[in-house]
C-alpha positions as CSV (number, residue, x, y, z in Angstrom):
1,M,-19.3,3.3,10.9
2,E,-17.0,4.5,8.2
3,Q,-17.0,2.5,5.3
4,Q,-13.7,2.3,3.3
5,E,-13.8,0.5,0.1
6,Y,-10.7,-2.2,-0.7
7,A,-11.0,-1.9,-4.6
8,T,-9.4,-3.4,-7.7
9,G,-11.3,-1.0,-9.7
10,A,-10.8,-0.9,-13.3
11,A,-10.9,3.4,-13.1
12,R,-8.8,5.1,-10.7
13,V,-9.8,4.9,-7.0
14,A,-9.7,6.8,-3.9
15,A,-5.3,6.3,-2.4
16,G,-6.7,6.3,1.2
17,R,-5.0,6.5,4.1
18,S,-1.1,5.6,4.1
19,D,-1.0,3.7,6.7
20,G,-2.4,0.3,5.0
21,R,-5.4,0.6,4.9
22,T,-7.0,0.7,2.3
23,G,-6.0,-1.3,-0.1
24,G,-6.5,-2.2,-3.9
25,A,-4.5,-2.6,-7.4
26,G,-5.2,0.6,-8.6
27,L,-5.4,1.6,-12.3
28,S,-5.8,-0.7,-15.2
29,A,-7.9,-3.3,-12.8
30,T,-10.9,-4.8,-12.7
31,D,-13.6,-2.9,-10.9
32,A,-14.9,-5.2,-8.3
33,V,-14.9,-4.2,-4.7
34,L,-15.7,-4.6,-0.3
35,V,-16.5,-2.8,1.5
36,V,-15.1,-3.0,5.5
37,R,-15.8,-1.7,7.7
38,A,-13.7,1.4,10.0
39,T,-12.6,1.2,13.3
40,A,-11.9,5.5,12.8
41,P,-12.8,8.9,10.4
42,A,-9.6,8.2,7.5
43,A,-7.7,11.5,9.2
44,A,-4.4,10.6,10.3
45,P,-0.8,13.3,9.4
46,V,1.1,10.8,7.6
47,T,2.8,10.5,4.7
48,V,-0.6,9.6,1.9
49,I,0.8,7.6,-1.5
50,R,-1.5,8.4,-4.2
51,A,-1.0,7.3,-7.4
52,A,0.1,10.0,-9.9
53,G,-2.6,11.8,-11.3
54,A,-4.6,12.1,-8.3
55,D,-6.4,14.8,-7.5
56,A,-4.6,15.1,-3.9
57,P,-0.9,16.3,-4.6
58,P,1.7,13.4,-3.1
59,D,3.3,14.7,0.3
60,P,5.9,17.3,-0.1
61,A,7.5,15.8,2.6
62,P,11.8,14.8,1.7
63,E,12.9,11.5,0.6
64,S,16.0,11.8,3.7
65,A,13.3,12.9,6.0
66,A,11.4,8.8,5.7
67,P,11.9,7.7,9.9
68,D,14.0,4.1,9.6
69,S,12.9,3.1,12.7
70,A,12.7,-1.3,12.5
71,A,10.5,-1.8,15.7
72,R,6.4,-0.4,15.8
73,P,6.3,0.3,19.8
74,A,4.0,-2.4,21.5
75,S,2.1,0.6,23.3
76,A,1.1,2.5,20.1
77,S,-1.2,1.0,18.0
78,P,-1.9,3.9,15.0
79,A,-5.9,2.8,15.8
80,E,-5.6,4.1,19.4
81,P,-5.6,7.9,20.6
82,G,-2.5,8.9,21.5
83,S,-0.3,7.6,19.0
84,P,2.2,9.5,17.5
85,D,1.1,9.4,14.0
86,E,-2.1,9.3,14.9
87,P,-4.4,11.8,16.4
88,A,-7.6,11.5,19.2
89,S,-10.4,10.2,16.8
90,D,-14.0,10.8,17.7
91,A,-15.0,7.4,16.4
92,E,-17.1,5.0,18.2
93,P,-14.9,2.4,20.4
94,V,-14.7,-1.5,19.6
95,D,-17.3,-3.4,22.1
96,P,-14.9,-6.3,23.0
97,A,-18.2,-8.6,23.9
98,I,-18.9,-8.5,20.0
99,L,-17.6,-9.8,16.9
100,S,-19.5,-9.1,14.1
101,P,-18.0,-10.8,10.7
102,D,-17.5,-8.6,7.8
103,P,-19.7,-9.5,5.1
104,G,-17.7,-8.9,2.0
105,L,-15.2,-11.4,3.2
106,L,-18.6,-14.0,5.5
107,R,-19.0,-14.2,1.3
108,L,-15.7,-14.9,0.0
109,A,-15.6,-17.8,3.1
110,R,-18.5,-19.4,1.2
111,W,-17.0,-19.3,-1.7
112,F,-13.3,-20.7,-0.9
113,A,-15.8,-23.8,0.8
114,E,-17.5,-24.6,-1.9
115,A,-14.6,-24.3,-4.9
116,D,-12.3,-26.5,-6.3
117,P,-8.9,-26.7,-5.0
118,G,-8.0,-25.1,-8.4
119,T,-10.5,-22.5,-8.5
120,A,-10.1,-21.8,-4.7
121,D,-6.0,-21.5,-5.5
122,D,-6.6,-18.7,-7.8
123,L,-9.7,-17.3,-6.0
124,C,-6.8,-16.5,-2.8
125,A,-4.9,-14.9,-5.9
126,A,-7.7,-12.8,-6.9
127,S,-8.8,-11.7,-3.6
128,F,-5.6,-11.0,-1.7
129,G,-2.6,-10.6,-4.2
130,L,0.1,-11.4,-1.9
131,Y,1.6,-14.3,-4.3
132,P,5.4,-13.8,-4.8
133,A,6.3,-13.4,-8.4
134,R,8.6,-15.8,-9.7
135,H,11.1,-16.2,-12.2
136,F,13.6,-18.5,-14.0
137,G,17.0,-18.4,-13.0
138,V,20.2,-19.8,-15.1
139,P,20.4,-17.2,-18.1
140,A,20.9,-19.7,-21.3
141,T,24.0,-20.5,-23.1
142,T,25.7,-21.2,-25.7
143,P,28.1,-25.2,-25.3
144,P,31.9,-23.8,-26.2
145,P,32.4,-25.2,-30.2
146,D,34.0,-28.7,-30.4
147,S,32.7,-29.7,-27.3
148,D,29.8,-32.6,-26.1
149,P,26.3,-30.6,-25.2
150,V,25.4,-33.0,-22.7
151,T,28.6,-33.9,-20.8
152,A,30.3,-30.3,-20.9
153,P,29.4,-27.6,-19.4
154,A,28.3,-24.5,-21.4
155,T,30.6,-21.5,-20.4
156,A,29.4,-18.7,-23.6
157,P,26.9,-16.7,-22.3
158,V,24.3,-15.2,-25.0
159,T,24.4,-11.7,-25.2
160,V,20.9,-10.3,-23.6
161,E,21.0,-6.7,-24.2
162,P,18.1,-4.2,-23.3
163,A,15.5,-3.4,-26.1
164,A,16.3,-0.3,-27.0
165,E,20.4,-1.3,-28.2
166,A,19.9,-4.8,-29.5
167,G,19.1,-3.2,-33.1
168,A,19.1,-6.1,-35.4
169,E,20.3,-8.5,-32.9
170,A,17.3,-8.8,-31.1
171,D,15.1,-9.1,-34.0
172,A,17.1,-12.1,-35.0
173,E,17.3,-13.2,-30.4
174,T,13.4,-13.3,-31.5
175,E,13.4,-15.5,-34.6
176,V,15.4,-18.5,-32.2
177,S,13.0,-21.0,-30.4
178,W,13.3,-22.4,-27.3
179,W,13.4,-25.7,-28.5
180,H,16.3,-25.1,-30.6
181,G,18.1,-22.2,-28.9
182,P,20.7,-22.1,-26.1
183,T,20.2,-23.7,-22.9
184,A,20.5,-23.1,-19.8
185,H,21.2,-27.0,-19.0
186,T,23.5,-28.1,-16.3
187,P,25.3,-31.7,-16.1
188,A,24.2,-33.9,-13.8
189,L,27.1,-33.9,-11.8
190,L,27.5,-30.3,-11.7
191,R,23.9,-30.0,-9.8
192,A,25.3,-30.1,-6.1
193,R,23.8,-27.0,-4.4
194,E,23.6,-26.2,-0.8
195,A,20.4,-24.8,1.4
196,R,19.9,-21.2,0.5
197,P,18.3,-18.8,3.4
198,V,15.3,-17.6,2.5
199,R,14.7,-15.3,0.0
200,G,14.1,-11.7,0.1
201,L,15.6,-8.6,0.2
202,R,17.9,-8.2,-2.8
203,R,21.6,-8.7,-1.6
204,A,24.0,-9.9,-3.7
205,R,23.6,-7.6,-6.6
206,R,25.2,-4.5,-6.2
207,D,28.4,-2.3,-8.0
208,A,31.1,-0.3,-6.3
209,A,28.8,2.1,-6.3
210,A,25.5,0.6,-4.7
211,L,25.1,1.2,-1.6
212,P,26.2,-1.4,1.5
213,V,24.1,-4.6,2.5
214,V,22.1,-3.6,5.8
215,R,22.2,-6.6,7.9
216,S,19.9,-7.1,10.5
217,G,21.2,-5.5,13.8
218,A,23.2,-2.7,11.7
219,K,21.5,0.6,10.8
220,P,20.4,1.2,7.3
221,G,22.7,2.7,5.3
222,T,25.6,1.3,7.5
223,P,27.6,-2.0,6.9
224,G,27.7,-4.1,9.9
225,R,30.3,-4.7,11.8
226,H,31.7,-7.6,11.1
227,R,31.6,-6.3,7.4
228,K,34.6,-5.4,6.2
229,P,34.9,-2.2,3.1
230,E,34.2,-3.0,-0.3
231,H,36.9,-1.4,-2.9
232,S,36.1,0.7,-5.8
233,R,36.9,-0.7,-9.7
234,G,38.8,1.5,-11.5
235,A,38.3,5.0,-11.3
236,A,36.2,7.0,-8.2
237,A,33.4,8.2,-8.2
238,G,32.6,11.7,-8.0
239,P,30.1,12.9,-5.3
240,Q,26.6,13.1,-7.6
241,D,27.8,9.8,-9.3
242,R,27.5,7.8,-6.2
243,S,24.6,9.8,-4.8
244,A,22.9,8.6,-8.6
245,A,23.8,5.1,-8.5
246,T,23.3,5.0,-4.2
247,T,19.5,5.9,-5.2
248,A,18.9,3.8,-8.1
249,A,20.3,0.8,-6.3
250,E,18.0,1.4,-3.3
251,R,14.7,1.8,-5.3
252,R,15.6,-1.4,-7.5
253,I,16.1,-3.6,-4.3
254,A,13.0,-1.9,-2.5
255,A,10.8,-2.7,-6.4
256,R,11.8,-6.6,-6.0
257,L,11.1,-6.7,-2.3
258,L,7.9,-5.7,-2.4
259,L,6.8,-7.4,-6.1
260,A,8.7,-10.8,-3.6
261,H,6.6,-9.7,-0.5
262,P,4.1,-7.2,-1.1
263,L,3.2,-7.1,2.2
264,V,6.7,-5.6,4.6
265,T,6.0,-4.5,8.3
266,A,8.5,-2.6,10.3
267,S,9.5,-5.4,12.2
268,G,9.2,-8.5,10.3
269,P,11.9,-10.9,8.7
270,H,12.0,-8.2,5.5
271,A,12.8,-4.8,7.9
272,D,16.0,-3.9,6.2
273,G,14.6,-3.0,3.2
274,F,11.0,-1.2,5.0
275,P,13.3,2.3,5.7
276,L,14.6,1.6,1.6
277,I,10.6,1.1,1.0
278,R,9.4,4.9,2.9
279,R,12.6,6.4,1.3
280,H,11.0,6.2,-1.8
281,R,7.8,5.9,-1.9
282,D,6.2,7.9,-3.5
283,W,9.0,7.1,-6.9
284,L,8.2,3.3,-6.1
285,T,4.1,4.5,-6.3
286,E,4.4,5.6,-9.5
287,R,6.4,2.8,-11.0
288,F,4.0,0.4,-10.2
289,D,1.3,2.2,-11.0
290,T,2.2,3.3,-14.5
291,L,4.0,-0.3,-14.7
292,L,1.6,-2.5,-13.7
293,G,-1.2,-0.6,-12.7
294,Y,-1.2,-1.5,-8.7
295,R,-1.0,0.5,-5.7
296,L,1.5,1.0,-3.1
297,A,0.4,2.3,0.4
298,V,3.0,2.9,2.5
299,G,2.1,3.9,6.5
300,P,4.8,4.3,9.5
301,W,4.8,1.0,10.2
302,H,4.1,-1.1,6.9
303,A,4.3,-1.3,3.0
304,R,1.4,-2.9,1.0
305,L,2.1,-3.5,-2.5
306,Y,-2.2,-4.1,-3.8
307,K,-1.7,-7.0,-7.0
308,A,-3.8,-8.4,-9.1
309,G,-5.5,-11.6,-9.7
310,L,-3.2,-13.3,-12.2
311,G,-7.0,-15.0,-13.7
312,P,-7.2,-18.6,-13.7
313,G,-4.9,-21.3,-14.0
314,A,-2.6,-18.8,-12.4
315,T,-0.8,-22.1,-10.4
316,R,-0.1,-19.8,-7.2
317,R,-1.0,-21.3,-3.6
318,L,-1.3,-20.4,-0.1
319,E,1.3,-22.8,1.5
320,H,1.7,-23.0,5.5
321,P,4.9,-21.3,6.4
322,A,6.8,-23.6,8.3
323,T,5.7,-27.1,6.5
324,G,4.9,-26.3,3.3
325,A,2.0,-28.2,3.3
326,P,-0.4,-26.1,0.3
327,F,-3.7,-24.9,1.2
328,T,-7.3,-26.7,1.1
329,P,-10.3,-24.8,0.0
330,G,-11.0,-25.4,3.2
331,G,-7.7,-24.4,4.7
332,Y,-9.2,-21.0,2.4
333,A,-12.3,-21.1,3.7
334,R,-11.0,-20.5,7.5
335,L,-8.8,-17.8,6.4
336,A,-11.5,-15.9,4.8
337,L,-13.4,-15.9,8.5
338,A,-11.2,-14.9,10.8
339,L,-10.6,-12.3,8.7
340,A,-13.6,-11.4,8.4
341,L,-13.7,-11.5,12.6
342,L,-10.6,-9.6,12.7
343,V,-10.9,-6.4,10.9
344,D,-12.9,-5.7,13.6
345,A,-11.8,-7.1,16.9
346,P,-9.9,-5.5,19.6
347,E,-6.6,-5.8,20.2
348,Q,-6.7,-8.1,22.9
349,L,-8.6,-11.2,21.8
350,P,-9.8,-14.5,23.9
351,L,-9.3,-17.2,21.6
352,G,-11.9,-19.0,22.8
353,R,-14.4,-15.9,21.5
354,L,-12.8,-16.8,18.2
355,L,-13.3,-19.6,18.4
356,D,-17.0,-19.2,19.2
357,A,-16.8,-16.5,16.8
358,M,-16.0,-18.7,13.8
359,G,-18.3,-21.6,15.3
360,D,-17.2,-25.2,13.9
361,G,-15.6,-23.2,11.4
362,D,-18.0,-23.6,8.6
363,P,-18.5,-19.9,6.3
364,V,-21.7,-22.1,4.7
365,A,-23.2,-22.8,8.0
366,A,-22.1,-19.2,8.9
367,T,-24.6,-17.2,6.4
368,D,-26.5,-19.9,6.1
369,P,-28.0,-21.1,9.2
370,G,-30.8,-23.8,7.9
371,A,-27.7,-24.9,6.2
372,P,-26.0,-28.3,6.7
373,A,-22.8,-27.9,9.0
374,A,-19.4,-29.6,7.3
375,P,-17.2,-31.3,9.0
376,T,-14.9,-29.6,11.4
377,D,-11.6,-29.3,9.7
378,P,-8.5,-28.6,12.8
379,G,-5.8,-29.1,10.3
380,A,-7.1,-26.2,8.8
381,L,-7.5,-23.7,10.8
382,A,-4.6,-24.6,12.5
383,M,-3.4,-24.2,9.0
384,A,-5.4,-20.9,8.5
385,F,-4.1,-19.4,12.1
386,A,-0.2,-20.0,10.7
387,V,-0.7,-17.6,7.8
388,L,-1.9,-15.4,9.9
389,A,0.6,-15.6,12.3
390,D,2.7,-15.2,9.6
391,W,1.2,-11.8,8.3
392,Q,1.9,-10.7,11.6
393,V,-2.3,-9.9,12.2
394,L,-1.8,-12.0,14.4
395,A,0.0,-12.6,17.5
396,D,1.2,-14.3,21.0
397,L,-0.8,-17.8,19.2
398,P,-0.6,-20.5,21.6
399,A,1.1,-23.7,20.6
400,D,-2.3,-25.2,21.9
401,L,-5.3,-23.8,19.6
402,T,-7.9,-25.7,21.9
403,D,-6.8,-23.2,24.5
404,P,-9.4,-21.1,24.7
405,A,-8.0,-18.9,27.6
406,A,-5.0,-18.0,25.3
407,V,-4.8,-14.7,24.6
408,L,-4.4,-13.7,21.3
409,T,-2.9,-10.1,19.9
410,V,-4.9,-8.7,17.2
411,D,-3.0,-6.3,14.5
412,R,-6.4,-4.5,12.4
413,E,-4.4,-2.9,10.7
414,L,-2.6,-5.2,8.9
415,A,-6.2,-7.3,8.5
416,R,-7.8,-4.6,6.7
417,A,-4.3,-4.5,4.3
418,V,-4.4,-8.5,3.6
419,P,-7.9,-8.3,1.4
420,A,-7.4,-6.5,-2.1
421,G,-10.0,-7.3,-3.8
422,P,-12.9,-9.3,-2.6
423,P,-16.7,-9.5,-4.1
424,A,-19.0,-6.6,-3.9
425,L,-19.7,-6.6,-7.6
426,A,-18.7,-10.3,-8.6
427,A,-21.5,-12.3,-8.8
428,D,-19.2,-15.7,-8.3
429,A,-15.5,-16.8,-8.0
430,A,-15.2,-17.4,-11.7
431,D,-16.4,-13.8,-12.1
432,L,-14.0,-12.5,-9.3
433,V,-10.4,-14.3,-10.8
434,R,-12.2,-12.6,-14.2
435,R,-12.5,-9.0,-12.6
436,A,-9.9,-9.1,-10.8
437,A,-7.2,-9.8,-13.7
438,E,-9.0,-7.5,-16.5
439,A,-6.4,-5.1,-17.6
440,E,-5.7,-3.1,-20.7
441,P,-3.9,-5.0,-23.6
442,G,-0.1,-3.8,-22.4
443,T,-0.2,-3.9,-18.7
444,A,-2.4,-7.2,-19.1
445,V,0.9,-8.7,-20.4
446,R,3.7,-6.5,-18.6
447,R,1.5,-7.9,-15.2
448,R,2.6,-11.7,-16.9
449,L,6.3,-10.9,-17.7
450,A,6.8,-9.4,-14.6
451,E,4.7,-11.9,-12.3
452,T,5.7,-14.7,-14.2
453,P,8.5,-17.2,-15.1
454,A,7.5,-16.8,-19.0
455,V,5.4,-14.9,-21.7
456,L,4.1,-17.4,-24.6
457,A,2.4,-15.5,-27.4
458,A,0.1,-18.6,-27.3
459,D,-1.7,-18.1,-23.8
460,L,-1.8,-13.9,-24.8
461,T,-5.4,-12.5,-25.9
462,E,-5.2,-11.3,-30.4
463,D,-5.0,-7.1,-28.8
464,Q,-2.9,-8.7,-25.7
465,R,0.3,-10.6,-28.8
466,A,-0.5,-7.2,-30.6
467,W,0.9,-4.7,-27.8
468,L,3.7,-7.4,-27.5
469,R,4.9,-7.3,-30.8
470,D,4.5,-3.8,-31.3
471,H,6.7,-3.6,-27.8
472,R,8.4,-6.4,-28.3
473,H,11.9,-4.3,-27.1
474,T,11.0,-1.8,-25.9
475,G,8.0,-3.3,-23.1
476,P,10.6,-5.9,-21.6
477,A,13.3,-4.1,-21.2
478,A,11.6,-1.0,-19.1
479,L,10.5,-4.1,-17.1
480,A,14.0,-5.5,-16.8
481,D,14.8,-1.8,-15.6
482,F,13.0,-1.4,-12.8
483,L,13.4,-4.7,-11.2
484,G,17.1,-5.5,-12.6
485,L,16.5,-8.9,-14.6
486,E,17.4,-10.1,-18.2
487,V,15.9,-10.4,-21.1
488,E,15.0,-13.7,-23.5
489,P,13.2,-12.9,-26.4
490,R,12.7,-15.9,-28.6
491,A,10.2,-16.7,-30.8
492,E,7.4,-18.0,-28.7
493,G,7.1,-15.3,-26.2
494,V,9.3,-13.7,-23.5
495,A,11.1,-14.5,-20.5
496,L,12.6,-12.1,-17.5
497,L,15.6,-13.8,-16.1
498,D,16.4,-13.4,-12.6
499,P,20.9,-14.8,-12.3
500,A,20.6,-13.8,-8.7
501,E,17.6,-16.8,-8.2
502,E,16.4,-14.6,-5.6
503,L,13.1,-13.0,-7.2
504,T,11.4,-16.1,-7.3
505,D,9.5,-18.5,-4.4
506,L,10.4,-21.7,-6.4
507,A,13.4,-23.6,-7.6
508,L,15.2,-25.0,-10.4
509,P,17.4,-26.2,-10.7
510,G,16.3,-27.0,-6.8
511,V,17.2,-28.8,-3.3
512,G,15.4,-31.9,-3.2
513,T,14.6,-35.3,-4.2
514,A,11.2,-34.2,-6.1
515,A,12.9,-30.6,-7.5
516,Q,16.1,-33.0,-8.4
517,A,14.1,-35.5,-10.8
518,A,11.5,-32.7,-11.8
519,L,14.7,-31.4,-13.8
520,L,15.8,-34.7,-14.4
521,L,12.4,-35.7,-15.9
522,V,12.4,-32.6,-18.4
523,E,15.4,-32.8,-19.6
524,R,15.1,-36.0,-21.2
525,L,11.0,-35.5,-21.8
526,V,12.0,-32.6,-23.2
527,E,14.9,-34.8,-25.6
528,E,12.3,-37.5,-26.3
529,V,9.6,-35.4,-28.0
530,R,11.4,-31.7,-29.5
531,P,10.3,-31.2,-32.6
532,L,13.4,-31.5,-35.0
533,P,14.7,-28.7,-37.3
534,G,12.0,-28.0,-40.3
535,E,9.1,-29.2,-37.8
536,P,6.3,-26.9,-37.2
537,T,7.2,-25.9,-33.2
538,G,4.5,-24.6,-31.5
539,A,4.4,-23.1,-27.9
540,D,3.5,-26.8,-26.5
541,V,4.4,-30.5,-27.4
542,P,2.0,-33.5,-25.6
543,V,3.5,-35.9,-24.0
544,P,2.2,-38.9,-23.2
545,D,0.9,-40.6,-19.6
546,A,3.7,-43.5,-20.4
547,L,6.7,-41.9,-21.7
548,I,6.1,-40.1,-18.3
549,D,6.1,-42.9,-16.2
550,G,8.6,-45.0,-18.4
551,V,11.4,-42.2,-17.8
552,L,10.8,-41.4,-14.3
553,G,11.3,-44.9,-13.1
554,D,14.3,-45.2,-15.2
555,I,15.3,-42.2,-13.9
556,A,14.8,-43.5,-9.8
557,D,16.2,-46.6,-10.6
558,E,19.7,-45.0,-12.1
559,Y,19.8,-41.9,-9.7
560,G,17.5,-42.6,-6.5
561,L,20.3,-44.6,-4.2
562,P,23.1,-42.9,-5.7
563,A,22.1,-39.7,-4.5
564,G,20.2,-40.6,-1.8
565,W,16.7,-39.8,-2.5
566,R,14.1,-40.4,-0.5
567,R,12.7,-43.3,0.8
568,D,9.5,-42.5,1.0
569,Y,9.3,-41.2,-2.1
570,L,11.1,-44.0,-4.0
571,A,9.4,-47.0,-2.6
572,D,5.9,-45.0,-3.5
573,R,6.5,-43.7,-7.2
574,T,3.2,-41.4,-7.5
575,A,4.2,-39.6,-5.0
576,L,7.4,-38.8,-6.2
577,R,5.6,-38.3,-9.9
578,R,2.3,-36.2,-8.5
579,D,5.4,-33.8,-6.8
580,A,8.1,-33.4,-9.7
581,L,5.2,-32.5,-12.3
582,D,3.7,-30.3,-10.2
583,L,6.9,-28.4,-9.6
584,L,6.9,-28.6,-13.1
585,H,3.4,-26.9,-13.7
586,R,4.8,-24.2,-11.3
587,M,7.2,-23.0,-12.9
588,G,5.2,-23.3,-16.7
589,L,7.8,-25.9,-18.1
590,I,4.4,-27.8,-18.4
591,T,0.3,-28.1,-18.6
592,P,-2.6,-30.1,-18.5
593,A,-3.4,-31.3,-21.7
594,P,-6.8,-29.5,-22.1
595,R,-10.0,-31.3,-20.8
596,G,-11.7,-34.0,-23.3
597,T,-8.2,-35.3,-25.1
598,R,-8.0,-38.7,-24.9
599,P,-6.0,-40.4,-23.4
600,P,-5.3,-37.7,-21.4
601,G,-1.8,-36.7,-20.8
602,W,0.1,-33.5,-20.4
603,L,1.9,-30.6,-22.8
604,L,5.3,-30.0,-22.5
605,R,6.2,-26.4,-23.1
606,A,8.4,-24.5,-24.9
607,P,11.0,-22.8,-22.7
608,A,11.2,-26.5,-20.8
609,A,14.2,-27.0,-23.6
610,R,16.3,-24.3,-21.6
611,Y,16.8,-27.2,-19.1
612,A,17.7,-29.6,-22.3
613,P,21.2,-30.5,-23.1
614,A,21.8,-28.1,-26.8
615,P,20.1,-30.4,-29.4
616,D,22.6,-32.5,-31.3
617,L,20.9,-31.1,-35.2
618,L,23.3,-32.6,-37.3
619,P,24.0,-36.2,-35.6
620,A,27.1,-38.3,-37.1
621,P,25.5,-40.6,-40.2
622,G,25.6,-43.9,-39.0
623,T,25.1,-43.7,-35.3
624,G,21.7,-45.1,-34.3
625,R,21.0,-48.0,-32.6
626,H,19.3,-49.0,-35.9
627,S,22.1,-48.1,-38.5
628,R,25.0,-50.3,-40.0
629,P,28.0,-49.6,-40.4
630,A,28.6,-48.1,-44.3
631,P,30.6,-50.3,-46.0
632,A,34.1,-49.8,-47.4
633,I,34.0,-48.1,-50.6
634,T,37.9,-47.7,-52.8
635,V,38.5,-45.0,-54.9
636,P,40.7,-46.1,-57.8
637,A,43.9,-44.0,-58.2
638,P,43.3,-41.8,-62.0
639,A,43.8,-43.3,-64.6
640,A,48.1,-42.3,-66.5
641,S,47.7,-40.2,-69.4
642,R,48.6,-41.8,-72.6
643,A,51.9,-39.4,-72.7
644,E,52.7,-41.2,-69.9
645,Q,51.5,-44.2,-70.5
646,P,54.5,-46.9,-72.6
647,A,54.2,-47.3,-76.0
């Protein structure tokens, strides 16, 4: 059978077919590749998406000719002869009686099984690249004059300008520290938030000339039947101006959707945005490749943005799509093992046959029959199947996963689109994580800016710091313009903000007991340990564990019952502490102290000060709790002049 490479190569890799059967991070990424078997030769008369400067020319079809279908015919699989998008093939048919695992994914499954939880999370980001972007939402603001920074909401927004226009003001902003600069603090009484819908296609950011929102059930490019027309403000724009604005809005929507959801299907939850991706696929391919070194593959039924890894400690993990439970190494191993079997599986696959091929779901035993078998974990297997169903690799998943008679529907095309950088050249899991994050300095910094809440200079290598210093205006501004974000430069680094709070998988302020406790905790920790003016303002400040326990206990006593916090959290303060710190860690506001630190604890990061009240840098004298009132001083009246005195 023909071999295909799923690459994240350091050199330019072949783009492959536009139906998404090949993947990779594209330019400036690692050279780790995985050979995955294909069931049909690479000859399909569909749009071929190639990186800018590739050997073959791009698809000459005009953008307006892209089909806007939102549903994939169940009977027309692209891998089958007679499909409208792929001709008949002379490839060897798949034998439904044989399920042969792919060796590369099988090796990956073993690495997952042998990894610790943190390494397994990093390995998932490096090998699949299906993580969403994560950004702060609320821009920092300055309290109005003569107001209490703790109780009064801030109203005057800080001017956040594109780097090319900021000039001297932008230079001044980069001298402001997160510790003492404007904040995004919200008073406790103003934090009530309603539950928000699942984030996806951006629906709020639009102007008078932008494309109306595409709703499910409405044709792309037209509003839904219950939508009222939106009236333009100011002078009416000409047809050319409206067309240019509409194109820019569509491209931004499509780019944000892909960065938030790297795998978009024509029949999935984000199908409304798929026609926009198809329409602007050439432009999106060039921009993602130029700015981030990501490769975009667009086919008739799905679009796949192949992201690179983020390196060790990226705090990205897979979670159960319904419960939010984090994956364990065993869950990752069973996911990779299932994928190893599904890339060549028949379209209709009995569940019993898949379970038999997986054995006990132990990849170590699958690769080494003489090794002792690991204990069976039904929960991990159920989580793996739930994620595969969420990615639409599997359909018709039964409620009872022990029913061998149930028949699964397998989408081999999507199964082959999942791997982004599995291990042909990597020596072990750590080597793969390192290789997947390799890039030239500019690309590496831009990836951090696009994917993480804040980029601190202390976290970068020397050449990356030099690049950020030389491009401190133009580098972030290019990404902000591409993705519709705002730049927040500070002395310690830079952050790209999303005021709509959509281009993120985590929200702070957020809904729920853990999110509310985390926000209150980070506020008080900043007030306790924030460097004073004149003191060195590094990126991190140590926080003792005892201080965290004490502050969290005070918060739970003060807010727990009145705010209606979950009683299980109030009864188990250890669980509340674990989940609150986990959220702050994943948002980049705290980080564990380096190994060997005594006593062990956490480091509070400079961006955490965004969520604390503005510092009172000039407190009134004699107001501290240990201060005593100053004694009254009587000032004598000036003596009268001798000329005025009586003789």
